[in-house]
C-alpha atoms as a printed R data frame, in Angstrom:
    type eleno elety resid chain resno       x       y       z
1   ATOM     1    CA   MET     A     1  11.479 -17.133  -1.164
2   ATOM     2    CA   PRO     A     2  10.753 -15.223   2.060
3   ATOM     3    CA   ARG     A     3  11.052 -16.971   5.384
4   ATOM     4    CA   PHE     A     4   7.531 -15.911   6.329
5   ATOM     5    CA   SER     A     5   4.086 -16.259   4.810
6   ATOM     6    CA   LYS     A     6   1.701 -13.615   3.569
7   ATOM     7    CA   ASP     A     7  -0.596 -14.443   6.502
8   ATOM     8    CA   GLN     A     8   2.233 -13.719   8.940
9   ATOM     9    CA   MET     A     9   2.862 -10.390   7.242
10  ATOM    10    CA   LEU     A    10  -0.815  -9.433   7.395
11  ATOM    11    CA   LEU     A    11  -0.996 -10.419  11.074
12  ATOM    12    CA   GLU     A    12   1.944  -8.109  11.753
13  ATOM    13    CA   LEU     A    13   0.195  -5.347   9.797
14  ATOM    14    CA   ARG     A    14  -2.812  -5.743  12.101
15  ATOM    15    CA   THR     A    15  -0.446  -5.325  15.050
16  ATOM    16    CA   ILE     A    16   1.008  -2.148  13.524
17  ATOM    17    CA   LEU     A    17  -2.491  -0.720  13.125
18  ATOM    18    CA   LEU     A    18  -3.272  -1.398  16.797
19  ATOM    19    CA   PHE     A    19  -0.137   0.510  17.832
20  ATOM    20    CA   GLU     A    20  -1.122   3.330  15.489
21  ATOM    21    CA   ALA     A    21  -4.523   3.417  17.184
22  ATOM    22    CA   ASP     A    22  -2.730   3.915  20.518
23  ATOM    23    CA   HIS     A    23  -0.748   6.754  18.979
24  ATOM    24    CA   ILE     A    24  -3.968   8.416  17.828
25  ATOM    25    CA   LEU     A    25  -5.490   7.771  21.253
26  ATOM    26    CA   MET     A    26  -2.679   9.707  22.889
27  ATOM    27    CA   GLY     A    27  -2.747  12.518  20.391
28  ATOM    28    CA   ALA     A    28  -6.437  12.951  19.561
29  ATOM    29    CA   GLY     A    29  -8.479  11.034  22.114
30  ATOM    30    CA   ASP     A    30 -10.857   8.082  22.319
31  ATOM    31    CA   GLU     A    31 -13.288   8.976  19.530
32  ATOM    32    CA   MET     A    32 -10.631   9.555  16.885
33  ATOM    33    CA   ALA     A    33  -8.853   6.320  17.820
34  ATOM    34    CA   LYS     A    34 -12.136   4.413  17.717
35  ATOM    35    CA   SER     A    35 -12.962   5.910  14.329
36  ATOM    36    CA   PHE     A    36  -9.583   4.790  13.021
37  ATOM    37    CA   ILE     A    37  -9.470   1.209  14.289
38  ATOM    38    CA   GLY     A    38 -13.220   0.524  14.353
39  ATOM    39    CA   ARG     A    39 -13.721  -0.482  17.989
40  ATOM    40    CA   ASP     A    40 -13.636   0.812  21.565
41  ATOM    41    CA   PRO     A    41 -10.360   0.508  23.467
42  ATOM    42    CA   PRO     A    42 -10.054  -2.616  25.641
43  ATOM    43    CA   ALA     A    43 -10.423  -2.573  29.424
44  ATOM    44    CA   SER     A    44  -6.648  -2.081  29.734
45  ATOM    45    CA   GLY     A    45  -6.999   1.219  27.874
46  ATOM    46    CA   GLU     A    46  -4.392   0.301  25.233
47  ATOM    47    CA   TYR     A    47  -5.207  -1.053  21.784
48  ATOM    48    CA   CYS     A    48  -1.859  -2.829  21.585
49  ATOM    49    CA   HIS     A    49  -3.259  -5.340  24.093
50  ATOM    50    CA   CYS     A    50  -6.039  -6.353  21.687
51  ATOM    51    CA   SER     A    51  -5.783  -9.513  19.630
52  ATOM    52    CA   PRO     A    52  -4.484  -8.606  16.154
53  ATOM    53    CA   GLU     A    53  -6.927 -11.086  14.606
54  ATOM    54    CA   GLU     A    54  -9.751  -8.722  15.614
55  ATOM    55    CA   VAL     A    55  -8.531  -5.959  13.270
56  ATOM    56    CA   ASP     A    56 -10.624  -5.699  10.112
57  ATOM    57    CA   LEU     A    57  -8.120  -5.116   7.313
58  ATOM    58    CA   SER     A    58 -10.869  -4.264   4.835
59  ATOM    59    CA   ARG     A    59 -10.973  -0.820   6.542
60  ATOM    60    CA   PHE     A    60  -7.398  -0.092   5.453
61  ATOM    61    CA   PRO     A    61  -6.422   0.299   1.764
62  ATOM    62    CA   ILE     A    62  -2.756  -0.180   2.668
63  ATOM    63    CA   ALA     A    63  -3.562  -3.836   3.424
64  ATOM    64    CA   GLY     A    64  -4.284  -4.406  -0.259
65  ATOM    65    CA   SER     A    65  -0.968  -2.816  -1.156
66  ATOM    66    CA   PHE     A    66   0.893  -5.146   1.187
67  ATOM    67    CA   ASP     A    67  -1.030  -8.137  -0.155
68  ATOM    68    CA   ARG     A    68  -0.089  -7.257  -3.741
69  ATOM    69    CA   GLY     A    69   3.390  -6.171  -2.708
70  ATOM    70    CA   TYR     A    70   4.183  -9.560  -1.162
71  ATOM    71    CA   ASP     A    71   3.394 -11.286  -4.450
72  ATOM    72    CA   TYR     A    72   5.215  -8.662  -6.502
73  ATOM    73    CA   ALA     A    73   8.350  -9.015  -4.384
74  ATOM    74    CA   PHE     A    74   8.485 -12.759  -3.814
75  ATOM    75    CA   ARG     A    75   6.200 -14.297  -6.449
76  ATOM    76    CA   PRO     A    76   6.881 -12.108  -9.506
77  ATOM    77    CA   SER     A    77   4.332 -12.684 -12.245
78  ATOM    78    CA   VAL     A    78   2.991 -10.909 -15.311
79  ATOM    79    CA   THR     A    79  -0.275 -10.653 -13.359
80  ATOM    80    CA   ASN     A    80   0.965  -8.745 -10.301
81  ATOM    81    CA   SER     A    81   2.960  -5.655 -11.261
82  ATOM    82    CA   LEU     A    82   2.857  -2.536  -9.046
83  ATOM    83    CA   GLY     A    83   2.867   1.125  -9.997
84  ATOM    84    CA   GLU     A    84   5.359   3.648  -8.669
85  ATOM    85    CA   GLY     A    85   2.708   5.228  -6.424
86  ATOM    86    CA   GLU     A    86   1.935   1.980  -4.633
87  ATOM    87    CA   VAL     A    87   5.645   1.193  -4.203
88  ATOM    88    CA   GLN     A    88   6.077   4.619  -2.608
89  ATOM    89    CA   ASP     A    89   3.013   4.125  -0.390
90  ATOM    90    CA   LEU     A    90   4.539   1.016   1.185
91  ATOM    91    CA   ASN     A    91   7.804   2.801   1.935
92  ATOM    92    CA   VAL     A    92   6.121   5.912   3.351
93  ATOM    93    CA   PHE     A    93   3.735   3.824   5.456
94  ATOM    94    CA   MET     A    94   6.633   1.972   7.064
95  ATOM    95    CA   LEU     A    95   8.473   5.234   7.721
96  ATOM    96    CA   GLY     A    96   5.413   6.394   9.647
97  ATOM    97    CA   THR     A    97   4.906   3.297  11.809
98  ATOM    98    CA   PRO     A    98   5.367   3.616  15.597
99  ATOM    99    CA   ARG     A    99   8.939   3.189  16.812
100 ATOM   100    CA   ALA     A   100   8.043   2.517  20.434
101 ATOM   101    CA   GLY     A   101   5.521   0.473  22.422
102 ATOM   102    CA   GLY     A   102   2.063   1.334  23.714
103 ATOM   103    CA   ILE     A   103   1.035   4.127  26.055
104 ATOM   104    CA   SER     A   104   2.276   2.516  29.270
105 ATOM   105    CA   SER     A   105   5.054   0.446  27.657
106 ATOM   106    CA   GLY     A   106   6.623   3.085  25.456
107 ATOM   107    CA   GLY     A   107  10.139   1.742  25.915
108 ATOM   108    CA   GLU     A   108   9.462  -1.619  24.259
109 ATOM   109    CA   THR     A   109  10.706  -2.464  20.779
110 ATOM   110    CA   HIS     A   110   8.713  -4.927  18.703
111 ATOM   111    CA   ARG     A   111   9.762  -6.860  15.609
112 ATOM   112    CA   PHE     A   112   7.763  -4.693  13.224
113 ATOM   113    CA   MET     A   113   9.846  -1.707  14.364
114 ATOM   114    CA   THR     A   114  13.062  -3.343  13.123
115 ATOM   115    CA   PRO     A   115  14.508  -4.182   9.692
116 ATOM   116    CA   ASP     A   116  13.538  -7.820  10.361
117 ATOM   117    CA   GLY     A   117   9.836  -6.978  10.531
118 ATOM   118    CA   PHE     A   118   7.715  -8.760   7.932
119 ATOM   119    CA   CYS     A   119   6.088  -5.594   6.611
120 ATOM   120    CA   GLN     A   120   9.405  -3.739   6.502
121 ATOM   121    CA   THR     A   121  10.982  -6.645   4.627
122 ATOM   122    CA   VAL     A   122   8.180  -6.642   2.062
123 ATOM   123    CA   ALA     A   123   8.358  -2.875   1.572
124 ATOM   124    CA   ASP     A   124  12.131  -3.054   1.047
125 ATOM   125    CA   ALA     A   125  11.901  -6.062  -1.291
126 ATOM   126    CA   VAL     A   126   9.182  -4.348  -3.338
127 ATOM   127    CA   PHE     A   127  11.365  -1.270  -3.770
128 ATOM   128    CA   ALA     A   128  14.372  -3.395  -4.709
129 ATOM   129    CA   ARG     A   129  12.461  -5.328  -7.369
130 ATOM   130    CA   TRP     A   130  10.889  -2.151  -8.717
131 ATOM   131    CA   LYS     A   131  14.348  -0.595  -9.122
132 ATOM   132    CA   LEU     A   132  15.556  -3.731 -10.882
133 ATOM   133    CA   GLU     A   133  12.686  -3.511 -13.364
134 ATOM   134    CA   TRP     A   134  13.343   0.189 -14.073
135 ATOM   135    CA   GLU     A   135  16.996   0.600 -14.968
136 ATOM   136    CA   ALA     A   136  17.109   4.349 -14.297
137 ATOM   137    CA   CYS     A   137  16.050   3.996 -10.674
138 ATOM   138    CA   GLY     A   138  19.421   3.918  -8.955
139 ATOM   139    CA   ASP     A   139  21.858   1.670  -7.171
140 ATOM   140    CA   PHE     A   140  21.399  -1.251  -4.779
141 ATOM   141    CA   THR     A   141  22.339  -1.746  -1.135
142 ATOM   142    CA   THR     A   142  23.524  -5.049   0.291
143 ATOM   143    CA   ARG     A   143  20.117  -5.449   1.972
144 ATOM   144    CA   GLU     A   144  18.263  -4.991  -1.303
145 ATOM   145    CA   LEU     A   145  20.488  -7.495  -3.088
146 ATOM   146    CA   ALA     A   146  20.086  -9.961  -0.233
147 ATOM   147    CA   LEU     A   147  16.293  -9.716  -0.464
148 ATOM   148    CA   LEU     A   148  16.311 -10.203  -4.228
149 ATOM   149    CA   ALA     A   149  18.747 -13.129  -4.104
150 ATOM   150    CA   ASP     A   150  17.154 -14.773  -1.043
151 ATOM   151    CA   MET     A   151  20.465 -14.572   0.799
152 ATOM   152    CA   THR     A   152  21.745 -13.043   4.009
153 ATOM   153    CA   GLU     A   153  23.456  -9.662   3.943
154 ATOM   154    CA   GLY     A   154  26.547 -11.438   5.231
155 ATOM   155    CA   ALA     A   155  26.572 -13.629   2.119
156 ATOM   156    CA   VAL     A   156  26.304 -10.523  -0.084
157 ATOM   157    CA   ARG     A   157  29.225  -8.901   1.754
158 ATOM   158    CA   ASN     A   158  31.224 -12.091   1.179
159 ATOM   159    CA   ALA     A   159  30.460 -11.760  -2.537
160 ATOM   160    CA   LEU     A   160  31.734  -8.190  -2.406
161 ATOM   161    CA   ALA     A   161  34.998  -9.489  -0.971
162 ATOM   162    CA   ASP     A   162  35.284 -12.157  -3.678
163 ATOM   163    CA   LYS     A   163  37.741 -10.927  -6.329
164 ATOM   164    CA   SER     A   164  36.954 -13.721  -8.808
165 ATOM   165    CA   GLU     A   165  34.585 -13.377 -11.764
166 ATOM   166    CA   ASN     A   166  31.795 -14.709  -9.540
167 ATOM   167    CA   GLY     A   167  32.237 -11.851  -7.088
168 ATOM   168    CA   LEU     A   168  30.238  -8.674  -6.779
169 ATOM   169    CA   ARG     A   169  31.728  -5.261  -7.519
170 ATOM   170    CA   ALA     A   170  30.721  -2.271  -5.408
171 ATOM   171    CA   ILE     A   171  30.661   1.289  -6.692
172 ATOM   172    CA   PRO     A   172  34.174   2.614  -5.992
173 ATOM   173    CA   GLY     A   173  34.230   4.827  -2.934
174 ATOM   174    CA   SER     A   174  30.697   3.961  -1.760
175 ATOM   175    CA   ARG     A   175  30.498   3.742   2.008
176 ATOM   176    CA   ASN     A   176  27.718   3.579   4.589
177 ATOM   177    CA   PRO     A   177  26.045   2.021   2.771
178 ATOM   178    CA   VAL     A   178  28.129   0.194   0.208
179 ATOM   179    CA   THR     A   179  26.198   0.235  -3.061
180 ATOM   180    CA   VAL     A   180  26.220  -1.635  -6.379
181 ATOM   181    CA   ASP     A   181  25.172  -0.107  -9.681
182 ATOM   182    CA   TYR     A   182  22.305  -1.449 -11.771
183 ATOM   183    CA   ALA     A   183  24.336  -3.271 -14.438
184 ATOM   184    CA   GLU     A   184  26.531  -5.062 -11.900
185 ATOM   185    CA   ALA     A   185  23.552  -5.956  -9.698
186 ATOM   186    CA   ALA     A   186  21.640  -7.403 -12.671
187 ATOM   187    CA   ARG     A   187  24.681  -9.414 -13.796
188 ATOM   188    CA   TRP     A   188  25.340 -10.842 -10.355
189 ATOM   189    CA   LEU     A   189  21.722 -11.662  -9.559
190 ATOM   190    CA   LYS     A   190  21.366 -13.767 -12.706
191 ATOM   191    CA   GLY     A   191  23.842 -16.218 -11.218
192 ATOM   192    CA   ARG     A   192  22.142 -16.525  -7.832
193 ATOM   193    CA   ARG     A   193  20.135 -19.698  -7.250
194 ATOM   194    CA   GLY     A   194  17.574 -17.939  -5.053
195 ATOM   195    CA   PHE     A   195  16.900 -15.064  -7.436
196 ATOM   196    CA   ILE     A   196  13.556 -15.166  -9.250
197 ATOM   197    CA   PRO     A   197  13.576 -12.835 -12.249
198 ATOM   198    CA   SER     A   198  10.412 -10.980 -13.163
199 ATOM   199    CA   PRO     A   199   8.954 -12.798 -16.191
200 ATOM   200    CA   GLU     A   200   8.489 -10.867 -19.401
201 ATOM   201    CA   ARG     A   201   5.815 -13.138 -20.876
202 ATOM   202    CA   PRO     A   202   3.262 -15.677 -19.557
203 ATOM   203    CA   LYS     A   203   5.134 -18.747 -20.834
204 ATOM   204    CA   GLU     A   204   8.135 -17.724 -18.694
205 ATOM   205    CA   ASP     A   205   5.971 -17.134 -15.612
206 ATOM   206    CA   ARG     A   206   6.483 -20.015 -13.167
207 ATOM   207    CA   PHE     A   207   3.855 -18.734 -10.751
208 ATOM   208    CA   LEU     A   208   1.250 -18.299 -13.491
209 ATOM   209    CA   VAL     A   209   1.948 -21.876 -14.587
210 ATOM   210    CA   GLU     A   210   1.530 -23.036 -10.973
211 ATOM   211    CA   ARG     A   211  -1.802 -21.207 -10.747
212 ATOM   212    CA   LEU     A   212  -3.020 -22.762 -13.965
213 ATOM   213    CA   GLN     A   213  -1.992 -26.221 -12.790
214 ATOM   214    CA   SER     A   214  -3.873 -25.766  -9.495
215 ATOM   215    CA   VAL     A   215  -7.162 -24.503 -11.010
216 ATOM   216    CA   GLN     A   216 -10.047 -26.783 -10.029
217 ATOM   217    CA   SER     A   217 -13.148 -25.109 -11.479
218 ATOM   218    CA   ALA     A   218 -14.315 -23.454 -14.669
219 ATOM   219    CA   LYS     A   219 -14.977 -20.234 -12.738
220 ATOM   220    CA   ALA     A   220 -11.441 -20.204 -11.328
221 ATOM   221    CA   LEU     A   221 -10.075 -20.754 -14.827
222 ATOM   222    CA   GLY     A   222 -12.214 -17.858 -16.026
223 ATOM   223    CA   GLN     A   223 -10.800 -15.568 -13.328
224 ATOM   224    CA   LEU     A   224  -7.268 -16.470 -14.392
225 ATOM   225    CA   LEU     A   225  -8.185 -15.807 -18.017
226 ATOM   226    CA   LYS     A   226  -9.509 -12.357 -17.078
227 ATOM   227    CA   GLU     A   227  -6.109 -11.433 -15.661
228 ATOM   228    CA   CYS     A   228  -4.289 -12.786 -18.713
229 ATOM   229    CA   LEU     A   229  -6.694 -11.018 -21.053
230 ATOM   230    CA   ARG     A   230  -6.020  -7.674 -19.345
231 ATOM   231    CA   ILE     A   231  -2.299  -8.161 -19.933
232 ATOM   232    CA   ARG     A   232  -2.651  -8.989 -23.618
233 ATOM   233    CA   TYR     A   233  -5.551  -6.788 -24.727
234 ATOM   234    CA   SER     A   234  -6.832  -3.345 -23.793
235 ATOM   235    CA   SER     A   235 -10.484  -4.464 -23.827
236 ATOM   236    CA   GLU     A   236 -12.835  -7.343 -24.588
237 ATOM   237    CA   ALA     A   237 -13.567  -5.643 -27.905
238 ATOM   238    CA   GLU     A   238  -9.884  -5.793 -28.890
239 ATOM   239    CA   ALA     A   239  -9.727  -9.452 -27.851
240 ATOM   240    CA   SER     A   240 -12.846 -10.110 -29.898
241 ATOM   241    CA   ARG     A   241 -11.227  -8.657 -33.002
242 ATOM   242    CA   ALA     A   242  -7.912 -10.454 -32.453
243 ATOM   243    CA   LEU     A   243  -9.524 -13.847 -31.865
244 ATOM   244    CA   ALA     A   244 -12.304 -13.337 -34.424
245 ATOM   245    CA   TRP     A   245 -14.777 -14.374 -31.724
246 ATOM   246    CA   SER     A   246 -17.909 -12.640 -30.533
247 ATOM   247    CA   ILE     A   247 -17.737 -10.885 -27.166
248 ATOM   248    CA   ALA     A   248 -20.337 -13.391 -25.946
249 ATOM   249    CA   GLU     A   249 -17.933 -16.259 -26.746
250 ATOM   250    CA   ILE     A   250 -15.136 -14.544 -24.846
251 ATOM   251    CA   ARG     A   251 -17.350 -13.847 -21.840
252 ATOM   252    CA   ALA     A   252 -18.465 -17.465 -21.761
253 ATOM   253    CA   TRP     A   253 -14.841 -18.434 -21.111
254 ATOM   254    CA   LEU     A   254 -14.389 -15.664 -18.547
255 ATOM   255    CA   ASP     A   255 -17.608 -16.634 -16.726
256 ATOM   256    CA   GLY     A   256 -16.834 -20.357 -16.775
257 ATOM   257    CA   ILE     A   257 -19.964 -21.327 -18.741
258 ATOM   258    CA   GLN     A   258 -18.364 -22.278 -22.050
259 ATOM   259    CA   ASP     A   259 -18.624 -25.704 -23.670
260 ATOM   260    CA   PHE     A   260 -15.354 -27.448 -24.390
261 ATOM   261    CA   ASP     A   261 -13.997 -26.926 -27.870
262 ATOM   262    CA   GLU     A   262 -10.426 -28.095 -28.371
263 ATOM   263    CA   GLY     A   263  -9.834 -25.696 -31.248
264 ATOM   264    CA   HIS     A   264 -11.114 -22.720 -29.275
265 ATOM   265    CA   ALA     A   265  -9.067 -23.707 -26.216
266 ATOM   266    CA   LYS     A   266  -5.913 -24.037 -28.348
267 ATOM   267    CA   ARG     A   267  -6.576 -20.688 -30.039
268 ATOM   268    CA   LEU     A   268  -7.103 -18.934 -26.697
269 ATOM   269    CA   ALA     A   269  -3.921 -20.401 -25.211
270 ATOM   270    CA   GLU     A   270  -1.869 -19.299 -28.208
271 ATOM   271    CA   ALA     A   271  -3.327 -15.775 -28.118
272 ATOM   272    CA   LEU     A   272  -2.561 -15.399 -24.411
273 ATOM   273    CA   ASP     A   273   0.915 -16.976 -24.672
274 ATOM   274    CA   LEU     A   274  -0.014 -19.868 -22.368
275 ATOM   275    CA   ASP     A   275   1.344 -23.404 -22.555
276 ATOM   276    CA   VAL     A   276  -1.066 -24.943 -25.079
277 ATOM   277    CA   PRO     A   277  -1.171 -28.607 -23.909
278 ATOM   278    CA   LEU     A   278  -1.421 -27.546 -20.262
279 ATOM   279    CA   PHE     A   279  -4.221 -25.057 -20.922
280 ATOM   280    CA   VAL     A   280  -6.234 -27.341 -23.212
281 ATOM   281    CA   GLY     A   281  -5.961 -30.219 -20.751
282 ATOM   282    CA   LYS     A   282  -6.923 -28.014 -17.808
283 ATOM   283    CA   ALA     A   283  -9.890 -26.548 -19.712
284 ATOM   284    CA   LEU     A   284 -11.144 -30.055 -20.523
285 ATOM   285    CA   GLU     A   285 -10.733 -31.113 -16.889
286 ATOM   286    CA   VAL     A   286 -12.591 -28.210 -15.272
287 ATOM   287    CA   ILE     A   287 -15.414 -28.170 -17.844
288 ATOM   288    CA   LEU     A   288 -15.889 -31.913 -17.373
289 ATOM   289    CA   ARG     A   289 -15.952 -31.421 -13.585
290 ATOM   290    CA   ARG     A   290 -18.554 -28.683 -13.977
291 ATOM   291    CA   ASN     A   291 -20.764 -30.763 -16.266
292 ATOM   292    CA   LEU     A   292 -20.571 -33.838 -14.053
293 ATOM   293    CA   SER     A   293 -21.457 -31.705 -11.040
294 ATOM   294    CA   ARG     A   294 -24.539 -30.465 -12.863
295 ATOM   295    CA   CYS     A   295 -25.541 -34.025 -13.742
296 ATOM   296    CA   ASP     A   296 -25.131 -35.091 -10.108
297 ATOM   297    CA   ALA     A   297 -27.275 -32.157  -8.986
298 ATOM   298    CA   LEU     A   298 -30.016 -33.041 -11.464
299 ATOM   299    CA   SER     A   299 -30.022 -36.714 -10.465
300 ATOM   300    CA   ALA     A   300 -30.455 -35.720  -6.827
301 ATOM   301    CA   VAL     A   301 -33.704 -33.825  -7.566
302 ATOM   302    CA   PRO     A   302 -36.694 -36.003  -6.581
303 ATOM   303    CA   ILE     A   303 -39.118 -36.808  -9.419
């Protein structure tokens, strides 16, 4: 797993956007910079001196890509795949980030400008995982293998020097950078303790299981079911036919207003390839919590 949180990555992204606002300020003036970042420059005249927490990420679609990319790279699940376009967007965005400090401090280098930056790490890890999922997408650098295996690049280079069957074989003649082909990378990664393979089905999805275990309300369970339903079926109508349920019955589960029916819960879990005992038990728990909450609310109403 990464050595930083999603919140840390998003805070760094806010910082990047402030530096980009300074770049626009230099190139196009106050009004264009204000239009980009959504506020007037501070008294110092440089946006990079603003608090990153003040940046509204809802203004920037790339923030959603980084949010999804973090999960795709480090918490691979059947519910969080990325398309080629979004993978490319993350790489191109990082290529376009400022490589120097603000207007008056242009000689400074900040973490986000280096390979150790949180956003750069996520963009690189996303690309590495995407290549691993699409066999025709090329070879792997030591950095990409390190990110996938949750190791240091030094540890990967040590594996390249290991001539035993546990070692890693580089493409003959590859230099600057040394690269490993897809088949060898896939073989080696399977033996790494820190590597988390992308699951092919919900029952193999450790992060989906964790989400299901942590659900505390019928509405939250319904939201999770919506994501699982989109994976399994093209529409509610298709799900209705497959389950032999009415669309109203399906929507009751998705909206968190269903009554508990053990047979229905078991049938839904089987159709969505979820762990049946876990799902049935969780459904009973959250529906009981919902019903008890309603009873408490009714008893609190004065007669």
